[in-house]
C-alpha positions in Angstrom: -0.2 0.0 -0.1 1.2 3.4 -0.9 2.0 5.9 2.0 0.5 9.1 2.1 1.9 12.0 1.4 1.4 14.9 4.0 0.5 18.2 2.4 2.5 20.2 4.7 5.7 20.2 6.7 4.3 19.1 10.7 5.1 22.5 12.4 8.1 22.6 15.4 7.1 22.2 18.7 6.9 25.9 19.8 6.9 27.4 16.0 5.0 30.8 16.2 3.2 30.0 12.7 3.0 28.7 9.3 5.6 29.2 6.4 5.1 29.8 3.1 5.1 26.3 2.1 2.6 25.1 4.7 0.0 27.7 3.6 -3.0 26.4 1.7 -2.9 27.9 -2.0 -4.8 31.1 -2.3 -4.8 32.4 -6.5 -4.8 36.2 -4.9 -1.6 36.1 -2.8 0.3 35.6 -6.4 -1.5 38.5 -7.8 1.1 41.7 -8.6 -1.3 44.0 -7.1 -1.5 42.2 -3.7 2.1 41.8 -3.2 2.7 45.3 -4.0 0.1 46.0 -1.4 1.7 43.6 1.4 5.5 45.1 0.2 4.1 48.6 0.8 2.4 48.0 4.0 5.4 46.1 5.5 7.7 49.0 4.5 5.2 51.6 6.2 5.7 49.1 9.4 1.8 48.0 9.6 1.9 45.0 11.5 -0.2 41.8 10.5 -2.3 42.5 13.9 -3.3 46.2 12.8 -4.4 44.8 9.6 -6.7 42.1 11.2 -7.9 45.2 13.5 -8.8 47.1 10.3 -10.7 44.1 9.0 -13.0 44.5 11.7 -13.6 48.0 11.5 -14.2 47.2 7.3 -17.1 44.9 8.7 -18.5 47.3 10.9 -18.5 50.2 8.0 -20.3 47.5 6.1 -22.8 46.8 8.7 -23.8 50.2 9.3 -23.7 50.7 5.8 -26.5 48.1 5.5 -28.4 49.0 8.7 -28.4 52.9 8.3 -28.4 54.4 4.5 -31.1 53.9 1.9 -31.0 51.6 -1.3 -29.0 50.8 -2.8 -26.2 52.6 -1.4 -26.6 50.0 2.2 -25.9 47.2 -0.1 -22.8 49.0 -2.1 -21.6 50.1 1.3 -21.8 46.6 2.8 -20.7 45.0 -0.6 -17.7 47.7 -0.2 -17.2 46.6 3.2 -17.3 42.6 3.3 -14.6 42.9 0.2 -12.4 45.7 2.2 -12.4 42.8 5.1 -11.5 40.2 2.6 -8.8 42.5 1.3 -7.7 43.0 5.1 -7.6 38.8 5.7 -5.7 38.2 2.9 -3.0 40.9 3.2 -2.5 40.3 7.1 -1.1 36.8 6.1 1.0 38.1 3.6 2.6 40.4 6.0 3.3 38.3 8.1 4.9 35.3 6.7 6.1 37.2 3.3 7.5 39.4 5.1 8.8 37.9 8.5 6.4 40.0 10.8 5.2 37.3 12.6 4.2 37.2 16.5 3.0 34.9 18.9 -0.1 37.2 19.7 -0.5 37.1 15.8 -2.1 33.4 15.9 -5.1 35.4 18.0 -5.1 38.0 15.7 -5.1 36.0 12.5 -8.7 34.5 14.1 -10.7 36.3 16.4 -10.8 39.4 14.6 -12.0 37.4 11.0 -14.8 35.9 13.8 -16.2 39.2 15.2 -16.1 40.8 11.5 -18.1 37.7 10.3 -20.5 38.1 13.4 -21.1 41.6 13.0 -21.8 41.3 9.4 -24.2 38.4 9.8 -26.0 40.1 12.9 -26.4 43.3 10.7 -27.7 41.2 7.8 -30.5 39.6 10.2 -31.5 43.1 11.5 -31.8 44.2 7.7 -33.4 41.5 6.3 -35.9 41.8 8.8 -35.2 38.5 10.2 -34.5 39.5 14.2 -38.2 41.3 13.9 -39.5 38.4 12.5 -38.2 36.2 15.2 -39.2 38.8 18.0 -42.7 38.8 16.5 -42.9 35.3 16.5 -41.8 35.4 20.2 -44.6 38.0 21.3 -47.2 36.2 19.6 -46.6 32.8 21.4 -46.6 34.7 24.1 -50.0 36.8 23.7 -51.3 33.3 22.6 -50.4 31.5 25.8 -51.4 34.0 27.7 -54.6 34.8 26.4 -55.5 30.8 26.6 -54.2 31.7 30.7 -51.2 29.7 30.4 -52.8 26.6 29.9 -50.8 23.6 27.9 
């Protein structure tokens, strides 16, 4: 039987993060504009953690746009916020790995802002779609019907 070939090298104990060879392939990383942007941010001294935090800000802008602007601007602002968040997610890894700016705390900053950003956008989408209000109304209706029956099962 043929042995399985590992997709990446096992990490050394205490290693900070993945190397270039250990990362999953993303075609955008090879784009010249992405490499130029990552190099520019690295030369400016922007840390990957700062870029990760900027992704939360971008998601916040998208969420605010979705909730507070009229059609079609709310969709345009939201989509722009989502794309900017994804761009930050791409660039933080490129600056960290390809420009040697990895840190112990960077492992946390690579994941936590992504989860917060996604949550902010999903909650805003729930409010904008009326889903949150529909759920509240359903709960109120169930409570009303329960009370009108005298709380009997």
